[in-house]
DRENVO-189861 format. One line per field, with one value per residue (C-alpha): residue number from 1; chain; x, y, z. Coordinates in pm, 1 decimal, padded with zeros to 6 digits, always signed. Layout:
N
num	(NUM, ...)
cadena	(A, ...)
c1	(X, ...)
c2	(Y, ...)
c3	(Z, ...)
! end
This chain:
519
num	(1, 2, 3, 4, 5, 6, 7, 8, 9, 10, 11, 12, 13, 14, 15, 16, 17, 18, 19, 20, 21, 22, 23, 24, 25, 26, 27, 28, 29, 30, 31, 32, 33, 34, 35, 36, 37, 38, 39, 40, 41, 42, 43, 44, 45, 46, 47, 48, 49, 50, 51, 52, 53, 54, 55, 56, 57, 58, 59, 60, 61, 62, 63, 64, 65, 66, 67, 68, 69, 70, 71, 72, 73, 74, 75, 76, 77, 78, 79, 80, 81, 82, 83, 84, 85, 86, 87, 88, 89, 90, 91, 92, 93, 94, 95, 96, 97, 98, 99, 100, 101, 102, 103, 104, 105, 106, 107, 108, 109, 110, 111, 112, 113, 114, 115, 116, 117, 118, 119, 120, 121, 122, 123, 124, 125, 126, 127, 128, 129, 130, 131, 132, 133, 134, 135, 136, 137, 138, 139, 140, 141, 142, 143, 144, 145, 146, 147, 148, 149, 150, 151, 152, 153, 154, 155, 156, 157, 158, 159, 160, 161, 162, 163, 164, 165, 166, 167, 168, 169, 170, 171, 172, 173, 174, 175, 176, 177, 178, 179, 180, 181, 182, 183, 184, 185, 186, 187, 188, 189, 190, 191, 192, 193, 194, 195, 196, 197, 198, 199, 200, 201, 202, 203, 204, 205, 206, 207, 208, 209, 210, 211, 212, 213, 214, 215, 216, 217, 218, 219, 220, 221, 222, 223, 224, 225, 226, 227, 228, 229, 230, 231, 232, 233, 234, 235, 236, 237, 238, 239, 240, 241, 242, 243, 244, 245, 246, 247, 248, 249, 250, 251, 252, 253, 254, 255, 256, 257, 258, 259, 260, 261, 262, 263, 264, 265, 266, 267, 268, 269, 270, 271, 272, 273, 274, 275, 276, 277, 278, 279, 280, 281, 282, 283, 284, 285, 286, 287, 288, 289, 290, 291, 292, 293, 294, 295, 296, 297, 298, 299, 300, 301, 302, 303, 304, 305, 306, 307, 308, 309, 310, 311, 312, 313, 314, 315, 316, 317, 318, 319, 320, 321, 322, 323, 324, 325, 326, 327, 328, 329, 330, 331, 332, 333, 334, 335, 336, 337, 338, 339, 340, 341, 342, 343, 344, 345, 346, 347, 348, 349, 350, 351, 352, 353, 354, 355, 356, 357, 358, 359, 360, 361, 362, 363, 364, 365, 366, 367, 368, 369, 370, 371, 372, 373, 374, 375, 376, 377, 378, 379, 380, 381, 382, 383, 384, 385, 386, 387, 388, 389, 390, 391, 392, 393, 394, 395, 396, 397, 398, 399, 400, 401, 402, 403, 404, 405, 406, 407, 408, 409, 410, 411, 412, 413, 414, 415, 416, 417, 418, 419, 420, 421, 422, 423, 424, 425, 426, 427, 428, 429, 430, 431, 432, 433, 434, 435, 436, 437, 438, 439, 440, 441, 442, 443, 444, 445, 446, 447, 448, 449, 450, 451, 452, 453, 454, 455, 456, 457, 458, 459, 460, 461, 462, 463, 464, 465, 466, 467, 468, 469, 470, 471, 472, 473, 474, 475, 476, 477, 478, 479, 480, 481, 482, 483, 484, 485, 486, 487, 488, 489, 490, 491, 492, 493, 494, 495, 496, 497, 498, 499, 500, 501, 502, 503, 504, 505, 506, 507, 508, 509, 510, 511, 512, 513, 514, 515, 516, 517, 518, 519)
cadena	(A, A, A, A, A, A, A, A, A, A, A, A, A, A, A, A, A, A, A, A, A, A, A, A, A, A, A, A, A, A, A, A, A, A, A, A, A, A, A, A, A, A, A, A, A, A, A, A, A, A, A, A, A, A, A, A, A, A, A, A, A, A, A, A, A, A, A, A, A, A, A, A, A, A, A, A, A, A, A, A, A, A, A, A, A, A, A, A, A, A, A, A, A, A, A, A, A, A, A, A, A, A, A, A, A, A, A, A, A, A, A, A, A, A, A, A, A, A, A, A, A, A, A, A, A, A, A, A, A, A, A, A, A, A, A, A, A, A, A, A, A, A, A, A, A, A, A, A, A, A, A, A, A, A, A, A, A, A, A, A, A, A, A, A, A, A, A, A, A, A, A, A, A, A, A, A, A, A, A, A, A, A, A, A, A, A, A, A, A, A, A, A, A, A, A, A, A, A, A, A, A, A, A, A, A, A, A, A, A, A, A, A, A, A, A, A, A, A, A, A, A, A, A, A, A, A, A, A, A, A, A, A, A, A, A, A, A, A, A, A, A, A, A, A, A, A, A, A, A, A, A, A, A, A, A, A, A, A, A, A, A, A, A, A, A, A, A, A, A, A, A, A, A, A, A, A, A, A, A, A, A, A, A, A, A, A, A, A, A, A, A, A, A, A, A, A, A, A, A, A, A, A, A, A, A, A, A, A, A, A, A, A, A, A, A, A, A, A, A, A, A, A, A, A, A, A, A, A, A, A, A, A, A, A, A, A, A, A, A, A, A, A, A, A, A, A, A, A, A, A, A, A, A, A, A, A, A, A, A, A, A, A, A, A, A, A, A, A, A, A, A, A, A, A, A, A, A, A, A, A, A, A, A, A, A, A, A, A, A, A, A, A, A, A, A, A, A, A, A, A, A, A, A, A, A, A, A, A, A, A, A, A, A, A, A, A, A, A, A, A, A, A, A, A, A, A, A, A, A, A, A, A, A, A, A, A, A, A, A, A, A, A, A, A, A, A, A, A, A, A, A, A, A, A, A, A, A, A, A, A, A, A, A, A, A, A, A, A, A, A, A, A, A, A, A, A, A, A, A, A, A, A, A, A, A, A, A, A, A, A, A, A, A, A, A, A, A, A, A, A, A, A, A, A, A, A, A, A, A, A, A, A, A, A, A, A, A, A, A)
c1	(+13440.7, +13078.7, +12799.2, +12462.2, +12219.2, +11856.0, +11848.7, +11511.0, +11488.4, +11160.9, +11278.8, +11544.4, +11813.0, +12170.3, +12457.6, +12509.2, +12145.4, +12134.7, +12433.8, +12276.3, +11958.5, +12158.1, +12334.4, +12004.3, +11854.0, +12149.2, +12173.5, +12536.2, +12671.5, +12800.7, +13099.7, +13228.6, +13223.8, +13565.6, +13461.5, +13116.7, +13019.7, +12748.6, +12831.6, +12531.3, +12203.2, +11921.8, +11554.8, +11302.3, +10996.1, +10842.4, +10547.7, +10427.3, +10241.8, +10562.2, +10875.8, +11197.0, +11571.5, +11744.8, +12088.9, +12387.3, +12629.0, +12980.1, +13117.1, +13439.5, +13451.7, +13704.5, +13623.1, +13500.1, +13212.7, +13019.4, +12703.9, +12395.9, +12245.1, +12547.6, +12770.7, +13139.6, +13332.8, +13691.9, +13781.3, +14075.4, +14376.8, +14476.5, +14745.7, +15110.6, +15243.2, +15597.6, +15754.9, +16008.0, +16014.4, +16375.0, +16310.5, +16494.9, +16173.1, +15864.9, +15543.3, +15290.1, +14916.6, +14692.4, +14360.0, +14273.2, +13938.2, +13880.0, +14111.5, +14397.2, +14359.2, +14350.1, +14644.4, +14841.8, +14728.7, +14853.6, +15187.2, +15274.2, +15174.5, +15433.4, +15710.5, +15668.6, +15603.9, +15384.2, +15319.8, +14944.4, +14842.6, +14488.4, +14368.5, +14089.8, +14130.7, +14166.3, +13835.0, +13781.6, +13829.9, +13638.9, +13325.1, +13333.5, +13361.5, +13068.2, +12855.0, +12941.5, +12812.5, +12490.9, +12400.5, +12539.2, +12594.4, +12969.5, +13148.3, +13511.7, +13599.4, +13897.9, +13737.1, +13373.2, +13154.4, +13345.3, +13702.3, +13874.3, +13997.7, +13767.4, +13644.0, +13282.4, +13162.1, +13237.5, +12927.8, +12694.2, +12521.4, +12860.6, +12729.7, +12955.1, +12754.3, +12919.8, +12882.6, +13263.1, +13364.4, +13725.7, +13876.4, +13985.6, +13617.9, +13650.3, +13969.6, +13814.0, +13526.5, +13779.0, +13990.7, +13681.3, +13588.8, +13953.2, +13938.5, +13596.3, +13304.2, +13030.8, +13096.1, +12774.6, +12901.5, +13081.4, +12746.8, +12451.5, +12336.9, +12352.6, +12610.7, +12646.3, +12862.7, +12696.2, +12856.7, +12883.1, +13095.0, +13291.8, +13438.1, +13608.2, +13705.3, +13888.8, +14071.2, +14184.1, +14307.2, +14503.1, +14664.5, +14773.6, +14934.6, +15119.9, +15235.3, +15386.5, +15586.1, +15333.0, +15291.2, +14984.6, +14986.8, +14636.8, +14516.5, +14769.2, +14664.8, +14846.1, +14869.9, +15089.0, +15293.8, +15652.2, +15641.0, +15960.1, +15997.2, +15671.7, +15774.4, +15646.9, +15928.5, +15756.4, +15432.6, +15392.0, +15192.5, +15085.8, +15436.1, +15651.0, +15779.7, +15790.6, +16019.1, +15887.3, +15866.6, +15531.7, +15199.0, +14865.6, +14595.7, +14324.3, +14139.9, +13766.5, +13515.3, +13490.1, +13866.0, +13784.5, +14085.5, +14310.7, +14143.0, +14208.7, +14571.6, +14627.0, +14463.7, +14684.7, +14988.0, +14881.2, +14766.9, +14520.5, +14152.7, +13845.9, +13482.6, +13241.4, +12878.6, +12758.4, +12417.5, +12239.1, +11908.0, +11744.4, +11713.3, +11380.7, +11255.8, +10961.4, +10851.7, +11048.6, +10743.1, +10567.9, +10867.3, +10871.1, +10491.3, +10540.7, +10830.6, +10726.5, +10345.0, +10181.7, +10209.2, +10576.9, +10618.0, +10970.7, +11195.9, +11335.3, +11587.1, +11460.6, +11348.6, +11549.0, +11490.2, +11674.0, +11491.0, +11551.4, +11318.9, +11396.6, +11208.3, +11057.9, +11316.8, +11589.8, +11721.2, +11757.2, +11637.8, +11742.2, +11776.1, +12121.5, +12268.3, +11935.7, +11965.7, +11687.8, +11615.4, +11854.1, +11880.8, +11964.7, +12306.3, +12435.8, +12743.4, +12882.6, +13257.2, +13258.9, +13123.6, +12779.0, +12677.1, +12425.4, +12512.2, +12310.6, +12401.2, +12240.7, +12349.4, +12245.5, +12370.4, +12422.5, +12082.9, +11899.4, +11654.7, +11547.7, +11196.8, +11256.3, +11418.7, +11604.0, +11766.5, +11928.7, +11689.7, +11919.3, +11907.6, +12199.9, +12382.1, +12620.4, +12917.0, +12736.4, +12469.8, +12713.9, +12832.8, +13165.1, +13426.6, +13650.7, +13695.0, +13598.9, +13263.8, +13071.7, +13233.8, +13119.7, +12778.0, +12761.7, +12884.1, +12617.4, +12339.4, +12495.8, +12520.6, +12154.7, +12032.1, +12216.2, +12025.2, +11694.5, +11750.4, +11796.4, +12171.7, +12218.9, +12300.4, +11930.5, +11835.8, +11548.0, +11276.1, +10939.4, +10664.9, +10634.1, +10281.5, +10381.1, +10683.2, +10463.8, +10222.7, +10492.9, +10378.0, +10587.0, +10526.4, +10348.2, +10341.0, +10497.0, +10289.9, +10362.1, +10721.4, +10929.7, +11266.7, +11576.1, +11816.6, +12007.1, +12079.8, +11739.1, +11514.3, +11327.8, +10996.4, +11062.7, +10978.2, +11249.8, +11115.2, +11296.1, +11631.9, +11675.1, +11682.7, +11346.9, +11495.6, +11582.5, +11243.9, +11053.8, +11256.6, +11220.6, +10840.4, +10785.8, +11000.3, +10831.9, +10483.1, +10616.6, +10839.7, +10526.7, +10391.8, +10698.7, +10718.5, +10380.5, +10415.7, +10724.9, +10525.0, +10352.8, +10227.9, +10395.8, +10733.5, +11003.4, +11249.5, +11561.6, +11807.4, +12069.6, +12242.4, +12540.2, +12830.4, +12731.6, +12994.2, +13287.9, +13220.1, +13578.7, +13816.6, +14201.3, +14301.4, +14545.5, +14717.4, +14515.2, +14830.1, +15046.7, +14752.3, +14970.4, +14834.7, +15015.3, +15267.0, +15494.4, +15462.2, +15121.8, +14849.3, +14484.4, +14278.2, +13937.5, +13625.1, +13749.2, +13972.8, +13676.4, +13757.5, +13514.7, +13160.2, +13137.1, +13340.9, +13390.3, +13510.5, +13728.8, +13898.1, +13951.1, +14099.4, +14333.3, +14453.3, +14506.4, +14702.2, +14914.0, +15007.3, +15122.3, +15335.5, +15489.5, +15560.2, +15714.5, +16092.8)
c2	(+11267.1, +11284.2, +11035.8, +11176.9, +10893.5, +10837.2, +11057.0, +10944.1, +10979.7, +10903.1, +10973.1, +10869.7, +11138.7, +11183.0, +11130.7, +11512.5, +11564.8, +11305.1, +11463.7, +11814.9, +11677.6, +11533.0, +11866.9, +12044.0, +11804.4, +11852.7, +12225.4, +12213.3, +12506.2, +12343.1, +12584.8, +12425.2, +12074.7, +11945.5, +11599.8, +11416.9, +11080.5, +10820.2, +10570.2, +10342.0, +10299.4, +10061.2, +10024.8, +10055.0, +09869.5, +09782.8, +10013.9, +09927.9, +10262.5, +10454.3, +10289.3, +10503.6, +10485.4, +10531.8, +10684.5, +10751.6, +11019.5, +11088.2, +11439.5, +11602.8, +11976.2, +12236.9, +12386.2, +12128.0, +12311.9, +11990.1, +11860.5, +11820.4, +11470.3, +11337.8, +11058.1, +11102.4, +10820.7, +10732.5, +10514.2, +10290.0, +10281.0, +09947.2, +09775.2, +09820.5, +09517.1, +09440.6, +09229.4, +08996.7, +08731.7, +08665.5, +08330.6, +08244.1, +08087.1, +08253.3, +08163.0, +07965.2, +08035.0, +07752.1, +07891.8, +08226.8, +08288.9, +08569.6, +08427.2, +08361.0, +08695.4, +08902.9, +08713.5, +08782.8, +09160.2, +09192.9, +09025.1, +09226.2, +09553.5, +09462.6, +09361.6, +08986.8, +08820.0, +08511.3, +08242.1, +08186.0, +07839.2, +07797.7, +07477.2, +07673.2, +07934.2, +08306.8, +08467.8, +08568.1, +08208.0, +08078.8, +08273.8, +08074.5, +07747.6, +07825.2, +07934.0, +07615.7, +07421.8, +07602.2, +07629.0, +07309.9, +07085.6, +07056.0, +07036.7, +07137.9, +06967.7, +07206.2, +07528.7, +07586.5, +07769.8, +07606.3, +07625.7, +07916.6, +08273.3, +08453.8, +08138.8, +08017.8, +08355.2, +08519.7, +08332.7, +08432.3, +08752.1, +08882.9, +08946.3, +09121.3, +09085.2, +08954.6, +08928.6, +08962.5, +09273.7, +09261.5, +09589.8, +09416.0, +09398.0, +09770.3, +09716.0, +09456.6, +09683.1, +09966.8, +09720.7, +09619.5, +09978.9, +10055.8, +09782.4, +09872.4, +09797.6, +10051.7, +10297.7, +10225.0, +09891.3, +10097.1, +10202.3, +09993.2, +09761.2, +09449.4, +09521.3, +09309.9, +09344.6, +09118.2, +08864.8, +09117.8, +09343.1, +09080.9, +08938.1, +09277.4, +09337.4, +09006.2, +09071.5, +09403.0, +09261.3, +08998.3, +09259.5, +09471.0, +09177.4, +09083.7, +09453.3, +09439.9, +09113.9, +08848.9, +08550.5, +08341.0, +07985.1, +07921.3, +07583.2, +07427.0, +07169.7, +07091.1, +06711.2, +06650.6, +06794.6, +06728.6, +06719.1, +06629.4, +06609.7, +06783.0, +07082.5, +07175.8, +07159.0, +07177.1, +07142.7, +06916.3, +07047.3, +06893.1, +06944.0, +07097.5, +07098.3, +07441.3, +07448.9, +07655.6, +07670.9, +07837.5, +07730.4, +07906.4, +07655.3, +07894.6, +07593.1, +07610.4, +07369.1, +07176.0, +07083.8, +06719.0, +06543.4, +06791.5, +06718.6, +06346.2, +06409.2, +06615.1, +06359.2, +06084.1, +06308.8, +06310.1, +06677.2, +06696.0, +06715.7, +06701.2, +06671.9, +06959.7, +07056.4, +07148.7, +07185.0, +07056.7, +07126.3, +07291.1, +07621.1, +07774.2, +08012.7, +08268.8, +08546.5, +08843.2, +09076.4, +08860.4, +08890.6, +09263.5, +09292.5, +09072.8, +09283.7, +09624.1, +09612.2, +09762.6, +10131.9, +10210.0, +10586.1, +10569.1, +10314.0, +10060.2, +09778.0, +09438.3, +09292.6, +09032.3, +08793.7, +08593.0, +08323.4, +08055.8, +07792.0, +07539.0, +07208.7, +06976.1, +06716.5, +06952.2, +07048.0, +07396.2, +07509.1, +07834.9, +08042.6, +08131.7, +08337.3, +08487.5, +08614.3, +08879.9, +08891.8, +08617.6, +08265.4, +07911.6, +07808.9, +07469.0, +07443.5, +07095.6, +07041.5, +06670.4, +06457.2, +06290.2, +06515.8, +06790.1, +07096.6, +07411.6, +07764.7, +08115.6, +08410.6, +08768.1, +09042.7, +09383.8, +09507.9, +09210.0, +09260.6, +08895.5, +08767.0, +08527.4, +08540.5, +08238.1, +08123.6, +07816.8, +07647.4, +07428.7, +07179.0, +07138.9, +06806.1, +06666.8, +06436.4, +06156.8, +06171.8, +06045.3, +05691.0, +05570.0, +05725.0, +05906.5, +06281.4, +06313.1, +06142.2, +06460.5, +06500.5, +06159.6, +06234.7, +06538.5, +06339.2, +06073.8, +06327.0, +06501.7, +06171.5, +06075.4, +06416.0, +06355.7, +06031.4, +06185.9, +06463.9, +06226.3, +06175.1, +06470.9, +06757.3, +06848.6, +06932.6, +06762.1, +07019.4, +07009.7, +07254.9, +07325.5, +07197.3, +06874.5, +06841.3, +06889.6, +06627.7, +06381.6, +06377.0, +06397.0, +06723.2, +06692.7, +07058.5, +07405.0, +07690.1, +08053.1, +08009.9, +07892.1, +07736.6, +07931.2, +07650.6, +07560.4, +07351.7, +07224.3, +07059.9, +06743.8, +06729.8, +06499.3, +06405.5, +06535.0, +06331.7, +06042.8, +06219.0, +06313.5, +06119.5, +06154.3, +06384.9, +06632.6, +06598.9, +06640.4, +06951.3, +07109.2, +07056.8, +07181.4, +07482.8, +07575.1, +07579.8, +07780.6, +08024.9, +08110.5, +08269.5, +08501.0, +08577.6, +08562.9, +08368.4, +08177.7, +07849.6, +07947.7, +07626.3, +07717.0, +07806.4, +07583.7, +07360.5, +07272.0, +07012.6, +06973.4, +07244.1, +07095.6, +07334.3, +07612.9, +07531.1, +07291.1, +06965.9, +06951.7, +07168.5, +07160.4, +07238.8, +07526.7, +07676.8, +07984.9, +08191.1, +08098.4, +08001.1, +07702.7, +07343.6, +07056.6, +07078.0, +07374.7, +07624.3, +07506.8, +07777.2, +07662.1, +07965.3, +08068.1, +07872.2, +07528.2, +07455.1, +07574.6, +07927.8, +08142.0, +08145.7, +08383.7, +08629.5, +08880.5, +08636.5, +08445.0, +08766.6, +08890.1, +08544.2, +08577.1, +08902.2, +08767.7, +08456.5, +08680.5, +08909.7, +08599.8, +08485.7, +08831.7, +08861.7, +08514.2, +08500.0)
c3	(+07542.5, +07629.7, +07521.8, +07431.8, +07486.3, +07393.4, +07088.1, +06935.1, +06557.5, +06379.4, +06026.8, +05782.3, +05829.8, +05731.6, +05983.4, +05996.5, +06063.1, +06339.7, +06515.8, +06482.4, +06646.0, +06938.4, +06986.9, +06983.2, +07243.9, +07476.2, +07400.1, +07275.2, +07071.5, +06748.8, +06746.7, +07064.5, +06902.4, +06819.4, +06710.1, +06690.1, +06559.4, +06600.4, +06858.1, +06851.1, +06662.2, +06748.6, +06658.4, +06941.4, +06820.1, +07157.3, +07079.9, +06727.1, +06711.9, +06779.8, +06629.5, +06629.4, +06604.7, +06925.8, +06886.9, +07114.2, +06981.9, +07112.0, +07114.5, +07214.5, +07297.6, +07241.1, +07577.6, +07844.9, +08006.4, +08093.6, +07934.8, +08154.4, +08112.8, +07914.0, +08043.2, +08026.7, +07860.4, +07803.3, +07515.2, +07609.7, +07386.9, +07253.4, +07477.8, +07345.5, +07162.6, +07235.5, +06953.1, +07130.2, +06853.1, +06725.6, +06559.2, +06229.9, +06114.7, +05968.1, +06163.6, +05960.2, +05971.8, +05852.8, +05735.3, +05581.7, +05761.0, +06007.9, +06275.3, +06022.0, +05828.9, +06144.7, +06300.6, +05980.3, +05989.1, +06343.7, +06255.4, +05945.1, +06137.6, +06390.9, +06167.3, +06148.6, +05810.2, +05825.0, +05560.0, +05533.2, +05398.1, +05260.6, +05108.2, +04928.1, +04656.5, +04681.8, +04710.0, +04342.0, +04226.7, +04525.3, +04417.0, +04086.9, +04277.5, +04490.8, +04196.8, +04005.3, +04298.9, +04361.8, +03989.3, +03852.6, +04151.8, +04076.3, +04413.5, +04461.9, +04787.4, +04855.5, +04759.5, +04854.1, +05107.7, +05394.0, +05258.3, +05089.8, +05155.8, +05400.1, +05559.5, +05597.7, +05706.5, +05360.4, +05224.0, +05505.6, +05612.3, +05741.9, +06089.2, +06328.1, +06643.7, +06952.3, +07321.2, +07354.8, +07541.8, +07417.3, +07338.6, +07008.7, +06889.2, +06815.0, +06641.0, +06415.5, +06307.1, +06240.9, +06017.0, +05823.8, +05758.6, +05660.3, +05393.0, +05250.2, +05490.9, +05522.3, +05803.5, +05966.4, +06104.1, +06368.7, +06533.8, +06440.1, +06713.5, +06489.8, +06231.3, +05906.4, +05602.5, +05348.9, +05126.5, +04831.5, +05046.6, +05218.4, +04899.4, +04821.0, +05172.4, +05213.1, +04885.8, +05017.3, +05343.1, +05155.9, +04921.4, +05221.4, +05394.7, +05079.9, +05041.0, +05385.3, +05307.1, +05420.5, +05194.3, +05088.0, +04954.5, +04810.9, +04689.3, +04920.6, +05166.3, +05500.4, +05512.6, +05808.8, +06096.5, +06208.5, +06586.6, +06772.5, +07151.6, +07182.9, +06966.0, +06622.9, +06361.9, +06018.2, +05827.8, +05530.8, +05226.2, +04900.9, +04742.8, +05007.5, +05357.4, +05549.6, +05855.5, +06130.7, +06516.7, +06520.3, +06374.3, +06423.7, +06370.9, +06241.2, +06077.1, +06045.3, +06214.8, +05871.4, +05875.0, +05977.1, +05816.8, +05996.3, +06332.8, +06265.7, +06175.4, +06486.8, +06701.5, +06552.2, +06637.8, +06999.9, +06997.8, +07286.1, +07156.8, +07370.5, +07268.0, +07337.3, +07293.4, +06944.9, +06771.2, +06472.3, +06308.4, +05999.6, +05822.8, +05862.0, +05593.8, +05610.5, +05398.2, +05502.4, +05474.9, +05736.9, +05970.6, +05924.1, +06008.9, +06315.4, +06445.5, +06326.7, +06284.5, +05982.1, +06049.8, +06007.6, +05938.6, +05784.8, +05614.7, +05859.9, +05811.4, +05740.0, +06070.5, +06248.7, +06541.3, +06793.0, +06976.8, +07221.7, +07384.5, +07658.6, +07591.3, +07836.1, +07766.6, +07885.8, +07542.9, +07419.4, +07075.7, +06937.3, +06620.5, +06499.8, +06207.4, +06100.0, +05750.2, +05665.1, +05292.1, +05229.0, +05087.6, +05205.2, +05075.4, +04961.2, +05189.5, +05150.8, +05170.7, +05129.2, +04851.3, +04896.0, +05184.7, +05231.8, +05448.7, +05468.6, +05573.0, +05536.3, +05330.4, +05272.8, +05064.6, +05229.5, +05092.3, +05237.8, +04967.3, +04900.1, +04938.8, +05221.1, +05551.5, +05697.4, +06015.3, +06156.7, +06401.7, +06627.2, +06897.6, +07140.9, +07116.0, +07386.1, +07335.4, +07506.1, +07240.0, +06987.0, +06952.1, +07078.7, +07301.8, +07054.6, +07108.3, +06741.7, +06787.3, +06747.9, +06406.0, +06300.3, +06431.4, +06198.2, +05903.7, +05942.0, +05933.5, +05634.5, +05442.8, +05530.4, +05414.7, +05086.3, +05023.9, +05141.5, +04893.5, +04598.2, +04595.7, +04366.4, +04607.1, +04629.1, +04986.7, +05166.9, +05256.8, +05435.7, +05523.3, +05894.3, +05905.4, +05759.2, +05992.2, +06293.1, +06166.6, +06069.2, +05709.6, +05392.2, +05209.7, +04877.6, +04786.9, +04844.7, +04981.8, +04998.9, +05092.9, +04799.2, +04911.1, +04809.9, +04827.8, +04502.3, +04310.6, +04403.8, +04669.6, +04729.0, +04922.6, +05226.3, +05579.3, +05801.3, +06094.5, +05927.5, +05933.7, +06286.4, +06611.3, +06811.6, +07064.9, +06800.8, +06632.8, +06966.2, +07053.5, +06704.8, +06720.7, +07074.4, +06996.1, +06683.1, +06843.8, +07143.2, +06953.8, +06745.0, +07058.0, +07086.8, +06711.4, +06551.1, +06225.5, +06321.3, +06308.2, +05982.1, +05814.9, +05491.2, +05648.3, +05503.5, +05687.5, +05489.6, +05611.5, +05732.9, +05943.3, +06114.8, +06090.9, +06326.0, +06574.0, +06623.3, +06796.1, +06928.7, +07116.5, +07072.4, +07425.2, +07486.7, +07791.0, +07915.9, +07953.2, +07656.4, +07426.3, +07302.8, +07277.0, +07448.4, +07156.9, +07194.2, +06913.9, +06807.1, +06868.5, +06834.9, +06716.6, +06616.8, +06550.7, +06434.1, +06749.6, +06967.3, +07066.9, +06876.1, +06741.6, +06439.1, +06237.2, +06529.8, +06794.8, +06549.5, +06427.0, +06796.0, +06878.8, +06574.9, +06713.9, +07066.5, +06946.3, +06715.8, +07002.5, +07201.8, +06906.7, +06883.2, +07253.5, +07279.8, +07238.5)
! end
């Protein structure tokens, strides 16, 4: 296999036309091409006067005569999985987010039939629950943006970017395409699926797992664990007991009552760094202009950004989960709290862009000495935001100019908040500790120098963003991937081993393989 790099395209072409252009550049006879596909696509916008797509194309030849200037690549095969499991019990997977779903996929494809327990609803019903909340303010605490089939990432931008170099990252992308994702996620530099596509993809994955013999228990909450002599023996649900010797804890970072239950069962949990902040909204057209300039010669994707600033107080402030053409979502999972998140559809055709703007928080910033103190820190902010918003699930918002001047906003400018069911003009300086306010302000001013318009006076801050990462880690052995309780496998984002859809899915695969290989 050869990789044809630096294929510069300054037009909107079809996949076939792009491959033909790569063959022309490298002087390859099309009749000698056995296979060809796009490996990677990125936008090069460093020179605003000459923006182009930069492609890499992989080709396999019938007759290997060498290709001058191309690099030879070998795509590794996935490691062979040896299924040694002979247990009389079916493994239980708690949570049907990316980690849980990909753990279940891996198991059924290797002859083991898990039971997946999800406290939220299947994705079709979950869409109704989410819409009831954002349109009517009616919160279902078991089925919402945080809980339900597909996990929190289902109602996001569906980003599939990762710094993880695991071979299973490619596997995850292939599976998403298999179950309905656009083929382009295999090669774009910053792939995304979009909430509208994810809903159908998650449903398709579930139906395949069931067709292979896997089982799902939706609207079923795990309330306790039977642990004897440091071994898992059973899980207790709302109305049943399921005996098992293997539990994959694919719970999300919002499963606070489960963290508390595990802690009380002497499962080892340690605090870890996390982050809190706001969602910042801009007009998408201004972000496009800042990133691409005004003289774009062809249709480009909605512009994105990823920014970080290190403040004088030693804190880091960074953007996370940037959603071009998206909206800020009401993402509470507990009554009388406000939680925000961002969402985009695949087309990313909304008027505003939004991104989390976060400040790192360390365990010592939270009160007390409990390993769960970061969780309580998050809860306190969410409750305060609820009161500030008017105690009706309206979110507190503020113009950037007013936040910088420590003045309650009295009007909305060019940027209209997208958060539903509604918003309340506020002064967010009164919500956060001073070190967070100071870091956010310093960062906004300085990030505006990196991305012109980031500190626009009419940009909107919506509070509060607290669920970007888990404040705890359920420890696990680096070789067996088991917790201090045998048969208990912490997995994915909630237990502290992932940071998004891709890494959670990859961790689900890795943990499932350990279960399969363990006798």
